[in-house]
C-alpha positions in Angstrom: -4.8 -3.2 -7.9 -7.4 -0.8 -7.6 -6.8 3.0 -7.4 -9.1 5.5 -5.6 -10.4 8.4 -7.5 -8.6 11.1 -6.1 -10.4 14.2 -4.7 -9.5 17.7 -6.4 -7.6 20.2 -4.8 -4.8 19.8 -2.4 -3.2 20.8 1.0 -1.5 19.7 3.9 -3.6 17.8 6.7 -1.6 18.9 9.9 -4.4 16.8 11.6 -3.6 13.4 11.7 -4.4 10.1 13.8 -2.8 6.9 14.4 -5.0 4.0 12.8 -4.7 0.6 14.0 -5.9 -2.9 12.5 -5.2 -5.6 15.0 -6.7 -8.1 12.4 -4.2 -6.5 9.6 -1.1 -6.7 12.7 -0.2 -2.5 11.5 -0.6 0.6 12.7 -0.1 3.7 10.5 -1.2 7.7 10.5 -3.8 9.0 9.0 -5.7 12.3 8.4 -8.8 10.8 9.5 -10.3 7.3 10.1 -10.4 4.7 6.6 -12.8 3.3 5.4 -12.3 -0.5 5.3 -13.1 -2.8 2.4 -12.7 -6.9 2.2 -12.7 -8.2 -1.5 -12.4 -11.4 -3.1 -9.3 -11.6 -5.4 -8.0 -14.8 -7.9 -4.2 -15.3 -7.3 -2.2 -17.6 -9.0 -0.6 -20.6 -7.4 1.7 -22.6 -9.3 -0.5 -23.5 -12.1 -4.3 -22.6 -10.6 -5.6 -19.6 -9.0 -7.4 -19.8 -5.7 -9.5 -17.0 -4.2 -8.2 -14.9 -1.5 -9.3 -12.1 0.8 -7.9 -8.8 -0.1 -8.6 -6.1 2.9 -8.4 -2.8 2.1 -8.3 0.3 4.2 -8.6 3.7 2.5 -8.9 7.4 2.9 -9.2 10.0 0.3 -8.6 13.6 1.3 -8.5 16.9 -1.3 -5.5 16.0 -3.6 -4.7 12.6 -2.0 -5.7 8.7 -1.6 -4.0 6.9 1.5 -4.4 3.3 1.2 -3.3 0.4 2.6 -4.2 -2.9 1.4 -3.1 -6.4 3.2 -3.6 -10.2 2.1 -2.2 -13.3 3.2 -0.8 -15.4 0.5 -1.8 -19.3 0.7 1.7 -20.6 -0.4 5.0 -18.8 -1.4 8.4 -20.1 -1.3 10.8 -17.2 0.4 13.0 -17.8 -2.8 10.3 -16.1 -4.5 10.3 -12.8 -3.0 12.1 -10.8 -6.2 9.2 -12.3 -8.0 6.4 -11.5 -5.9 7.4 -7.7 -5.3 7.9 -7.4 -9.2 4.3 -8.8 -9.5 3.3 -6.2 -7.4 5.3 -3.2 -9.3 4.5 -4.4 -12.4 0.6 -4.9 -11.6 0.7 -1.7 -10.6 2.5 0.1 -13.7 -0.1 -1.7 -16.5 -3.3 -0.5 -13.6 -2.2 3.5 -13.9 -0.8 2.3 -17.6 1.9 4.5 -16.3 6.0 4.5 -16.1 8.3 3.6 -13.0 10.0 6.2 -12.0 11.7 5.5 -8.7 12.5 1.4 -7.3 14.0 0.3 -4.3 14.6 -2.4 -2.2 13.6 -2.0 1.7 13.4 -3.4 4.8 10.7 -3.3 7.7 11.7 -5.3 11.3 13.9 -7.2 9.2 11.3 -8.4 6.6 11.8 -7.4 2.7 10.3 -4.8 0.8 9.7 -2.5 -2.2 9.5 1.2 -2.8 8.1 2.2 -6.1 7.2 5.5 -7.7 4.7 5.3 -10.9 3.8 8.4 -12.8 0.4 7.5 -14.5 -0.8 8.0 -18.2 -3.3 10.4 -16.5 -0.4 12.3 -14.8 -1.2 11.2 -10.9 1.8 10.0 -9.0 1.8 7.1 -7.2 3.9 6.1 -4.6 4.0 2.1 -2.7 5.7 0.5 -0.4 5.0 -3.2 -0.4 6.1 -6.1 2.4 6.2 -9.4 2.8 6.1 -10.0 6.1 5.9 -13.9 7.0 2.7 -14.7 4.6 1.3 -11.8 4.6 1.7 -9.3 1.4 0.9 -5.4 2.7 0.8 -2.3 0.2 0.9 0.7 1.7 0.5 3.7 -1.0 -0.3 7.6 -1.4 -1.7 8.4 -5.1 -1.8 12.0 -5.5 -1.6 14.8 -8.3 1.7 15.5 -9.9 2.4 19.3 -8.4 1.5 17.9 -4.9 4.0 14.8 -5.0 6.3 16.7 -2.5 4.2 17.0 0.2 4.9 16.1 3.1 1.8 14.0 3.5 3.6 11.5 1.5 6.4 10.8 3.7 4.0 10.9 6.9 1.9 8.6 5.6 5.0 6.1 4.0 6.6 6.3 7.0 4.7 5.8 9.9 3.6 2.9 8.9 4.6 -0.3 11.6 3.8 -3.7 12.5 2.3 -4.7 15.6 1.8 -7.4 17.8 -1.5 -8.0 19.6 0.7 -7.1 22.7 1.2 -3.1 21.3 -2.6 -2.8 20.3 -3.8 -0.7 22.5 -7.3 -1.1 24.2 
């Protein structure tokens, strides 16, 4: 998990727009258009590692970093849901050198997920919702300064994430 650098200063963004990724199968509200990046990462499958593409959509605003990441998992057993979500949580804690403040199971359109809140060693607060949708793993995250943790921007972003089908994509 790569976390973005935050721009200093904070604000409540009032102009949000819907961003849709047809390939990613999602839409979300953001206070601007995110940058897109594809990164090759190693994923352990059984006893070996395979390279997979991680698709990242990142937008930075003063005091906030908004990010949606997804990757297709080549093989996984539906009985491994807790293991996969626990691994995502643990990677976040380690990369932030942080402490887990909150965790709960969630669902999106009948698919399992997990919501977490981590405080990093540097005082940043990291909010994330992870979902397993068939063979796709989504991570929707906001990173902010501690004093902005209760900003309406956090809930607005996280709550706006929707799964879409090709028929729902606006031309």
